[in-house]
C-alpha positions in Angstrom: 48.9 0.2 -78.1 51.0 2.4 -76.6 52.0 1.7 -73.1 50.2 4.5 -71.5 47.3 3.2 -73.4 48.0 -0.3 -71.9 48.6 1.5 -68.3 44.8 3.1 -68.8 43.1 0.4 -69.7 44.6 -1.9 -67.1 43.9 0.6 -64.3 40.2 1.2 -65.6 40.0 -2.5 -65.5 41.5 -2.6 -62.0 38.9 0.3 -61.0 36.0 -1.8 -62.6 37.3 -4.9 -60.6 37.6 -2.7 -57.4 34.0 -1.3 -57.6 32.7 -5.2 -58.3 34.3 -6.1 -55.1 33.1 -3.2 -52.8 29.7 -3.8 -54.5 29.9 -7.0 -53.2 31.4 -6.2 -49.9 28.8 -3.7 -49.1 26.2 -6.4 -50.0 27.6 -9.2 -47.8 27.7 -6.6 -44.9 24.2 -5.2 -45.4 23.1 -8.7 -45.5 25.1 -9.3 -42.3 23.9 -6.2 -40.6 20.0 -7.2 -41.8 20.9 -10.6 -39.9 22.1 -8.9 -36.8 19.3 -6.2 -36.7 16.7 -9.1 -37.3 18.2 -11.3 -34.4 18.7 -8.5 -31.7 14.7 -7.3 -32.7 13.7 -11.1 -32.0 15.8 -10.7 -28.8 14.0 -7.6 -27.9 10.2 -9.0 -28.1 11.7 -11.9 -26.2 12.7 -9.8 -23.5 9.7 -7.4 -23.5 7.6 -10.4 -23.6 9.4 -11.7 -20.7 8.8 -8.5 -18.9 5.6 -8.5 -19.8 4.9 -11.9 -18.1 6.6 -10.7 -14.9 4.7 -7.7 -14.8 1.5 -9.5 -15.0 2.7 -11.7 -12.2 3.7 -9.3 -9.9 0.6 -7.1 -10.4 -1.7 -10.3 -9.8 0.6 -10.7 -6.8 -0.1 -7.1 -5.5 -3.5 -7.4 -6.3 -3.7 -10.8 -3.9 -1.8 -8.6 -1.6 -4.1 -5.9 -1.6 -7.0 -8.0 -1.3 -5.4 -9.6 2.1 -4.7 -6.4 3.3 -8.2 -4.9 2.5 -9.8 -8.1 4.2 -7.8 -7.3 7.4 -8.6 -4.1 7.3 -12.5 -4.9 7.0 -11.6 -7.2 9.6 -10.2 -4.8 12.3 -12.8 -2.1 11.6 -15.4 -5.0 12.4 -13.6 -5.5 15.6 -13.3 -1.5 16.5 -17.2 -1.6 15.7 -17.7 -3.9 18.4 -14.9 -2.5 20.7 -16.6 1.0 20.4 -20.4 -1.0 20.6 -18.9 -2.5 24.2 -17.5 0.5 25.1 -20.8 2.7 25.0 -22.5 -0.2 27.0 -20.1 -0.1 29.6 -20.2 3.8 30.2 -23.9 3.8 29.9 -23.8 0.6 32.6 -21.3 2.3 34.6 -23.2 6.1 34.3 -26.8 4.1 35.7 -24.5 2.6 38.2 -22.9 5.7 39.5 -26.5 7.7 39.4 -27.9 4.7 42.0 -24.9 5.7 44.2 -25.3 9.2 43.9 -28.4 9.0 44.7 -27.6 6.4 47.7 -25.2 9.1 48.8 -27.9 11.8 48.8 -30.3 9.5 50.3 -27.6 9.0 53.1 -26.7 12.3 53.4 -30.4 13.5 54.0 -31.1 10.6 56.4 -27.6 11.6 58.4 -29.1 15.2 58.2 -32.6 13.9 59.7 -30.7 11.7 62.4 -28.7 14.9 63.5 -31.9 16.9 63.6 -33.4 14.3 66.0 -30.4 14.0 68.2 -30.2 17.6 68.8 -34.0 17.6 70.0 -33.0 14.9 71.9 -29.9 16.7 73.4 -31.9 19.6 73.9 -34.8 17.7 75.9 -32.2 16.2 78.0 -30.5 19.1 78.8 -33.5 20.7 79.7 -34.6 17.9 81.8 -31.2 17.8 83.7 -31.1 21.1 84.6 
């Protein structure tokens, strides 16, 4: 076997060993990448579960807040109805009182007119007697 053949055989052997080494490195890298991928996916699942729990908690708090706001609005609406009814009653009562006052004023004015007419009659009578 000559030197060239030996060299060729040596190079072929080195090539085969290198290919085997690359396959081993590739397999090891693939294994590690799969482990990392699995760990990342597990981490994402945990984060997602925590976020979901947080969202549920926030949602429950918001619902409780809305419930409290709705109750307060209901109370305000009831109080507003009571105030409205009170105002309507006051307006009605004052309307009746004003009507009575105007009727009294009208009666006083009519009475004064009658008295003035009587006084005029008496003035005329007195003035005729004096003459």
